[in-house]
N, C-alpha and C positions, 0 to 999 in steps of 0.2 A: 639810853640804855634800856633794854627790855627787862621785864621782871615778871615772875609768875604772879598771877592774880590770886588773892585769897579764895579759898573754897567758897563757891557761891552759896547763898542762903536760899531757902525755899521762898517762892513768890508769895505763898500765902502769908508767911510771916512778914515779908518785906513790905507788902501793901496793906496789911491789916489796918493800920492806923488810918490810911487814906480811905479805905472802904468804910470804916466806922464814921469818918467824916461825911462820906457820901450818904450814909443812912440817916445821919443826924440832920442833914440839909435837905432831905427829900421833901417834896411838897405834899406827900400823902403818907399816912401811917399805915395804909392798907397793905396787905401782902398777898402774893399769889405763888403757887407752886412753880419753881423754876426747873426746867429740864436740864439736868446735869449732863446728859449724854451729848446733846447738841449745842449746849450753851443757851443763854437766855437773853433778856434785854438789858438796857443800861439804866442806871438811876438818874433821874433828872434832878437838878438843883431846884430850890424853890423859885428862883428867878426864871430859870429856863423853862420850868414846868408851867408856871403861871402865864408866861408869854405864849407858850405853845397852845395851852388849853384855851386861852382867850380867843384864839383863831379857830380851833377845832378840837374836839375831844380826842384825847390820846388813848386809843384802844385798838383792838384787833392785832393781827400779826404783822410785824415788820421784818423783812428779810434783809440781812446784812451779809454781803460778800466781803470777807476780810482776809488779809494776808495771814499765813500760818503762824507767823511770829506774834500775832496779836491774840492768839487763842486764849491764853490764861487771863490776861488783863481784860479783854472784851467779855469773856464769859463771866468774870466776877462783876464787871459793871452791869452786865445783862441781868444778873440775879437781882441787883439793887433796883434796876429800872422796873422790873416786874412788881417789886414791892411798892414802888412809888405809884405805879399805874396798874391796879388790879385787873383791869380789862384788857391789858396789852400783853403781848408775848413777842419775844424776839427770836427768830430762827437764824442761826449762823451757818454760813458755808465757808469754812476755812480751807485755804490751799495756796498753791503757788499763785502769785499775783498775775502772771502771764496767762495761766489757765483760766483764772476767774475773769480776767478781762475778755478773753475769747468767748467765754460763756455768755457774758453780758451782751457783747456785740452780736452774738449769735441768737439773741432773743430770750435768754433765760430770764424769768421774772425775778426782779430784785428791787429793793428800795434804796439801799446804800452800798457804796463801794469804798472800802478802805484799802489802799494799795501800799506796798512797801517801797515804791519808787515813783517819781513823777513820770518816768518813761512808760510804765505799765498803765498808769492813770491816763496818759495821753492817748493810748489806744482807744479808750472808751470815750474820752472827750472829743477826739478827732472824728469819731463815728457819729457824733451828735447825740450821744446817749446820756449826757449829764444835764441836769436841770439848771445848774449854776456852776460858776468857776470853782474847781477843787481848791481846798484850803489845807495847807500843811499843819498837822496837829501834833506830831512828834517826830523825832529823828532817832536813828538807831546805829550802833557801831559794832563792828565785828570783834570777835574774840575767838581764840582757839579753845576748843573743848577737848580735853584729854581724859583718859581713864582716871578714876579716883586715885589720889596720891601721886599722879603724874609719873608713873614708873619709867617712862622713856626720857625723863628729864628735858622735856620740851620747854624752851625758854624764849623762842623767837620764831618768826615766820620762816626764817632760813632753815631752822631745825627740821621743818616739815619736808625738806628736800632730801633728808638723809636716806641712804639706801636701806631698804628693808622695812621702812616705816609705812604702815598702811594708813593712808590719809583719804578722806572723802570730802568732796566739795559739792555745793549746790550746783545744779545745772547752770550753764552760762546764760541761759535765757531768763532765769528768775533773778530778782533783785539781789538776794544774798550771794548768788554765784557771780553776778556781774560785779558786785562790790569786791569780792575776793580776787577776781581777775584784775581789777583796778589796783588793788593793794599789791599784788604780785608784780604787776608791771612797774609800779612806782619803786619797788625794791630791786628790780632787775632780776627777778627770780623766775625760774621755770619749774612748774610742778605738775606731774602727771598723777592724778589720784587713782585709787583703785576703782572708784565709781563716782559718777555724777548723779546726785539725787534730785528728785522733782521739786522738793521744797526743803526749807530749813529744818523742819521737824524730822523728816526722813533722814537727813544727814546726821542729826544729833542722835537718832535712834541707833544708828550703826555703831556709835561709840558706846552707848548705854548697853547694847547687847554684846559688846566686846568683839564685834565684827570688824572694827577699825580701831587704830590707835589714837587717831585724832581727826577732828573735823573743824572746818572754818565756818562758824555760824555767828548769829548775833549774840551779844552779851546778855540780852534779855532771855534768850533760850537757855543759856548756861545757868542763869539765875533761877529760872523756872524748874530746871532739872534737879536742883538741890544737891544732895549727896551722890547722885548717880554719876556725875562728871566733875571735873575740876577745870576752871577757866584760866587761861593764860593771855594776858594782854600783850599787844604788840603795837609799837608806835605807828607803823604804816596804816593801821586802821583809821587813823585820823584823816587820811587822805581819801577815804572811801566811805564816808558817812552817808547813810540814806535818809532822805526826807520821806515822810509818810503822808500822802494827801488823802483826804476824805471828801466825798461828794454825794449829794442827793441825785438819784438817777431820774432821767427825764420821764419815763413812764412808770414811776414808782406807784405800785398798787395802794400803798398806805403812806402818802407823802407827809401827813401831819405827824404820825408817830415816828417816821423816819427823821424828820427835822428835829423832833424832840431828842432823839438819840444822838444826832450830830451835835446839838447844842450841849448835851451832857459831856460828850467827848472833849469839846473845846472849853468847857467850863473850868474854873479853878479847881473844883473838887475832882472832876474827871482827870485833869492834868496831874493832880497829886497822886491819884491811883496809878496812872501810867508811869510817872517818874519813879514811883515806889517799886514798879516792876522792872526798872532799869532803863526805861526809855529816856532820851534827852529832850529837853524843851525845844520847840521849833525856833 
């Protein structure tokens, strides 16, 4: 039986404890200014940092291409990373995983790729652009985002097919859109949205701006939006859970710092921050 989810809390509150743990476990007490507009780097744990710095000093800029749904959690981790490594800075490029993969295979300089599905990561690995086998670091599940208070009384995926309801979906080529199509197929439902959006943030924004009544997005994005939307869980989402792989890229300009960032993401402290943001353990 489907049921409306409780109103999502802000990601800042949800992951505060995890980020405090990250700060406490950092290998360095130094800080550096983090760029809030583009995101920053990630905090390394004492174990990850010491192992990384034993091989090479962690400094300079590390460029991370990451799925749009990772924006809030990676940005928070990034700020902590810069505190742990005063000489390092992380520059993020967030967007649809398919577009990011195309940029990487097209020669865009980057150190790390974190995708929202194995399929989009495979585009990069098949092109020979990964330095090692990608590793799944989190998983994510879909949720329906509605207007605050759920005025249309949406309680199920089937409700989105009601006449007159304005629903948006992610484009079928991006992971959140592919997952939505998989859930719809599993339910035997047909849904024609008012628009297909290029990434999950764009889909969610349509609801936040009241340009749509509902959107099928990730539950992490509903949580990050706080009071701007309300989330509705639906059981079919369990049949369309996305694995998120991360990989060091073959021609990474700053491989040492990139590996330190990946080590953080996979560390217990990094995992606590990510699950605090609503992601599932791999």
